[in-house]
C-alpha positions as CSV (number, residue, x, y, z in Angstrom):
1,M,19.4,12.5,6.1
2,P,19.1,12.3,10.0
3,A,16.6,10.4,12.0
4,P,14.1,11.2,13.2
5,L,12.6,12.3,10.1
6,N,8.8,13.0,9.3
7,A,9.1,10.5,6.0
8,D,5.6,9.2,5.0
9,L,6.3,6.3,2.6
10,H,3.1,4.7,2.1
11,C,-0.3,6.2,0.6
12,H,-2.7,6.0,-2.3
13,S,-3.8,8.5,-5.2
14,D,-6.9,8.1,-7.3
15,V,-4.5,6.4,-9.8
16,S,-5.3,3.4,-7.5
17,D,-7.9,3.3,-4.7
18,G,-7.2,6.7,-3.2
19,T,-9.5,9.9,-3.8
20,L,-7.0,12.5,-4.2
21,S,-4.8,13.3,-7.2
22,P,-0.9,12.7,-7.1
23,E,-0.5,16.5,-7.0
24,A,-3.0,17.1,-4.1
25,L,-1.3,14.4,-2.2
26,A,1.9,16.1,-2.5
27,T,0.5,19.6,-1.6
28,R,-1.1,17.8,1.6
29,A,2.0,16.2,2.5
30,H,4.2,19.4,2.2
31,A,1.4,21.4,4.2
32,N,1.4,18.7,7.1
33,G,5.3,18.6,7.5
34,V,6.1,15.7,5.7
35,E,10.1,16.0,5.1
36,L,10.3,12.8,2.6
37,W,7.3,11.4,0.4
38,A,6.5,8.4,-1.4
39,L,3.4,7.6,-3.4
40,T,2.8,3.9,-3.4
41,D,-0.1,3.0,-5.7
42,H,-1.4,-0.4,-5.6
43,D,0.2,-2.6,-8.6
44,E,0.4,0.8,-10.6
45,L,3.3,3.5,-11.7
46,G,0.9,5.5,-13.4
47,G,1.0,8.4,-11.0
48,L,4.6,8.4,-10.0
49,A,5.8,10.9,-12.8
50,R,3.1,13.3,-11.5
51,A,3.9,13.1,-8.0
52,R,7.6,13.5,-8.5
53,D,7.1,16.7,-10.4
54,A,4.7,18.0,-8.1
55,A,7.0,17.0,-5.1
56,R,9.8,19.0,-6.9
57,A,8.0,22.0,-7.5
58,L,7.3,22.4,-4.0
59,G,10.7,21.4,-2.6
60,L,9.5,18.3,-1.2
61,P,12.0,15.2,-0.9
62,W,10.4,12.5,-3.1
63,L,11.3,8.6,-3.5
64,S,9.5,6.3,-5.8
65,G,7.2,3.7,-4.6
66,C,4.3,1.2,-5.1
67,E,2.5,-1.5,-3.4
68,I,2.7,-4.9,-4.7
69,S,-0.2,-7.4,-3.9
70,V,1.3,-10.8,-2.9
71,S,-0.4,-14.2,-2.3
72,F,1.2,-16.0,0.9
73,A,0.1,-18.7,2.8
74,G,-3.8,-18.0,1.6
75,E,-3.6,-14.4,2.6
76,T,-3.0,-11.2,0.5
77,V,0.3,-9.7,1.6
78,H,1.5,-6.3,0.6
79,I,5.0,-5.4,-0.5
80,V,5.7,-1.9,-0.7
81,G,8.5,-1.1,-3.1
82,L,10.6,2.1,-2.6
83,G,13.5,4.1,-4.7
84,F,13.3,2.1,-7.6
85,D,13.7,3.2,-11.3
86,I,10.2,4.0,-12.4
87,D,11.1,3.3,-16.1
88,D,12.4,-0.1,-15.2
89,A,10.5,-2.7,-17.8
90,A,10.6,-5.7,-15.7
91,L,8.9,-4.2,-13.0
92,A,5.9,-2.8,-15.2
93,E,5.5,-5.7,-16.8
94,G,5.3,-7.7,-13.6
95,L,2.6,-5.2,-12.3
96,A,0.6,-5.2,-15.7
97,A,0.4,-9.1,-15.0
98,T,-0.8,-8.7,-11.2
99,R,-3.4,-6.4,-12.2
100,G,-4.6,-8.6,-14.9
101,G,-7.2,-10.3,-12.6
102,R,-8.7,-7.5,-11.1
103,E,-11.7,-6.9,-13.6
104,R,-12.8,-10.3,-13.7
105,R,-12.7,-10.6,-10.0
106,A,-14.9,-7.7,-9.5
107,R,-17.6,-8.8,-11.8
108,E,-17.6,-11.9,-9.7
109,M,-18.0,-9.5,-6.6
110,A,-20.6,-8.0,-7.9
111,A,-22.4,-10.8,-9.1
112,Q,-22.4,-12.0,-5.2
113,L,-23.5,-8.5,-4.1
114,A,-26.5,-8.7,-6.5
115,Q,-27.4,-12.1,-4.8
116,A,-27.6,-10.2,-1.6
117,G,-29.8,-7.6,-2.8
118,I,-27.5,-5.0,-3.9
119,P,-27.6,-4.4,-7.9
120,D,-25.1,-2.7,-10.3
121,A,-22.4,-2.8,-8.1
122,Y,-19.8,-3.2,-10.5
123,E,-21.2,-0.2,-12.5
124,G,-21.4,1.9,-9.3
125,A,-17.8,0.6,-8.1
126,L,-16.6,1.9,-11.5
127,R,-17.5,5.6,-11.0
128,Y,-14.7,5.8,-8.2
129,V,-12.0,4.2,-10.6
130,G,-10.8,5.4,-14.0
131,N,-9.1,2.1,-15.1
132,P,-10.8,-1.1,-14.8
133,E,-7.7,-3.0,-14.5
134,L,-7.3,-1.2,-10.9
135,I,-10.9,-1.9,-9.4
136,S,-10.5,-3.2,-5.9
137,R,-12.8,-3.5,-2.7
138,T,-12.3,0.0,-1.8
139,H,-14.2,1.5,-4.6
140,F,-17.1,-1.2,-3.8
141,A,-17.1,0.0,-0.4
142,R,-17.3,3.4,-1.4
143,Y,-20.5,2.7,-3.7
144,L,-22.0,0.8,-0.8
145,V,-21.8,3.8,1.3
146,E,-23.3,6.0,-1.5
147,T,-26.4,3.5,-1.7
148,G,-26.8,3.7,1.9
149,C,-26.3,0.1,2.6
150,C,-23.5,1.0,5.2
151,P,-22.8,4.5,6.9
152,D,-19.1,4.1,6.5
153,T,-16.3,2.0,4.5
154,A,-15.2,0.4,7.7
155,S,-18.7,-0.8,8.2
156,V,-18.9,-2.3,4.7
157,F,-16.0,-4.5,5.4
158,R,-17.6,-5.8,8.5
159,R,-20.6,-6.8,6.6
160,Y,-19.1,-7.5,3.1
161,L,-16.3,-8.0,0.9
162,T,-14.3,-10.0,3.4
163,E,-14.1,-13.5,3.7
164,G,-17.2,-15.4,4.5
165,K,-19.2,-12.3,3.7
166,P,-21.1,-11.6,0.6
167,G,-19.1,-9.9,-2.0
168,F,-15.9,-11.7,-1.3
169,V,-13.7,-13.5,-4.1
170,A,-10.2,-14.6,-3.4
171,H,-7.8,-13.7,-6.2
172,R,-4.3,-15.2,-6.9
173,W,-1.6,-12.3,-6.8
174,A,2.0,-11.8,-7.7
175,A,4.4,-14.5,-5.8
176,L,6.4,-13.0,-3.0
177,A,9.7,-14.0,-4.6
178,D,8.7,-12.4,-8.0
179,A,7.4,-9.0,-6.0
180,V,10.6,-8.8,-4.5
181,R,12.7,-9.6,-7.6
182,W,10.8,-7.0,-9.5
183,I,11.5,-4.0,-6.9
184,T,15.3,-5.0,-6.2
185,G,15.7,-5.5,-10.0
186,A,14.5,-2.0,-10.6
187,G,17.2,-1.0,-7.8
188,G,14.9,-0.4,-5.1
189,I,14.1,-1.9,-1.5
190,A,11.3,-3.9,-0.7
191,V,9.6,-3.6,2.5
192,I,6.5,-5.7,4.1
193,A,3.7,-3.4,4.6
194,H,1.4,-3.1,7.6
195,P,2.5,-6.7,9.0
196,A,-0.3,-6.7,11.8
197,R,-3.0,-6.6,9.3
198,Y,-2.3,-10.2,8.2
199,R,-4.3,-13.1,10.0
200,F,-1.1,-15.6,10.3
201,T,-0.5,-17.8,12.9
202,P,3.1,-17.3,14.5
203,T,4.7,-19.9,12.5
204,E,3.3,-18.4,9.3
205,E,4.3,-14.9,10.1
206,Y,8.1,-16.4,10.9
207,A,8.0,-18.2,7.4
208,L,6.8,-14.7,5.7
209,F,9.7,-12.9,7.3
210,S,12.2,-15.6,6.6
211,E,11.2,-16.0,3.1
212,F,11.0,-12.3,2.7
213,V,14.4,-12.0,3.7
214,A,15.7,-14.9,1.6
215,H,14.3,-13.4,-1.3
216,G,16.3,-10.0,-0.8
217,G,13.5,-8.2,1.0
218,R,14.8,-5.4,3.2
219,G,12.4,-3.6,5.0
220,V,9.3,-3.7,7.5
221,E,6.8,-1.0,8.2
222,V,7.1,-0.6,11.6
223,V,5.0,2.3,12.1
224,T,1.8,2.7,10.1
225,S,-1.9,3.8,11.0
226,S,-3.2,0.2,11.5
227,H,-0.4,-0.5,14.2
228,N,-1.5,0.1,17.8
229,D,1.5,0.8,20.3
230,A,2.0,-3.0,21.2
231,E,2.1,-3.8,17.3
232,Q,4.7,-1.1,17.0
233,L,6.8,-2.7,19.5
234,K,6.3,-6.1,18.0
235,Y,7.5,-5.3,14.5
236,A,10.2,-3.1,15.9
237,A,11.5,-6.5,17.7
238,M,11.0,-8.3,14.4
239,A,13.1,-5.7,12.6
240,R,16.0,-6.2,15.0
241,E,15.9,-10.0,14.7
242,F,15.4,-10.0,11.0
243,G,18.0,-7.2,10.4
244,L,15.6,-5.0,8.7
245,L,15.5,-1.6,7.8
246,A,12.4,0.2,9.5
247,S,9.7,2.2,7.0
248,R,7.2,4.6,8.3
249,G,3.9,5.4,6.5
250,S,0.4,6.3,7.1
251,D,-1.6,4.4,4.3
252,F,-3.5,7.4,3.7
253,H,-6.1,6.9,1.2
254,A,-8.5,9.9,1.7
255,P,-9.6,12.7,4.2
256,D,-12.9,11.1,5.5
257,E,-11.8,7.6,5.5
258,S,-8.1,7.3,6.9
259,R,-7.1,6.5,10.6
260,T,-4.3,8.9,10.1
261,D,-3.1,11.8,8.1
262,L,0.0,12.2,6.0
263,G,2.7,13.2,8.1
264,A,0.8,12.3,11.3
265,L,2.4,9.4,12.9
266,P,4.8,8.7,15.5
267,S,8.7,8.5,15.3
268,L,10.6,5.4,14.5
269,P,12.1,3.8,17.4
270,A,15.6,5.5,17.7
271,D,17.8,2.2,17.6
272,L,16.1,1.1,14.3
273,T,17.6,1.9,11.0
274,P,15.3,3.7,8.8
275,V,14.9,2.7,5.3
276,W,15.5,6.0,4.0
277,A,18.9,5.9,5.2
278,A,19.8,3.1,2.7
279,L,18.2,5.4,0.0
280,E,19.6,8.6,0.0
281,D,21.2,8.4,-3.4
282,R,17.6,7.8,-4.8
283,V,15.7,10.6,-3.3
284,V,14.7,13.3,-5.9
285,G,15.2,16.7,-4.3
286,A,17.0,15.7,-1.3
């Protein structure tokens, strides 16, 4: 597939912390001119078969995807996997283990919010998620907006649920080496998601990229909704320095929450090799 391509390889459905179904996301991506699409729910593969079938019906080329939560240097880092076998047992088992601590963490978050004067937050957050194994800060944020504590989810994260604020509970996620191994073992490519979001020192960030490559990671998101122009230039340079493939994704969650709609991102820099160039044989409907 030639570049530039309107590829959107990072978004979330209601199987994790989005608000639209996999089918609705496929329809939205197609309507917005997306030419290659991947659903990347958090630590979960449950929506992929539905996304694939919906994309196929629309004639929308599709890649399998997921976003794995990783603990690295005291931060939660997200690693996107693309183009893997959705029936791979080791990947499914690894993601199940990663999800395992979410319910306990959520109950601890709710207890903190209750102490801050916000009762019943666990039950409220559950109204936004079907599976307690996948409950996340985003679901709590939507409940806090519903109750009038904050006008929008961005305000929630300024006042609650982040380090040093009520409702924040740290969690030990997967190891970087394990996440990359699960993805590559299933035939996919591992990608560092939205690297500008992590609060790393330059030394810690360099260590992340170095260890990621050493473990077999091959890509980095250069263009994504949370990157400004300067950050796009920075991570394009990092892609060149580390020999990484460049990815592009909106990180779309919901029509009324997301900064960028599906398919509305700028193009990747022309001199970078896009991640989809290494995944042509894994695209469904190409």
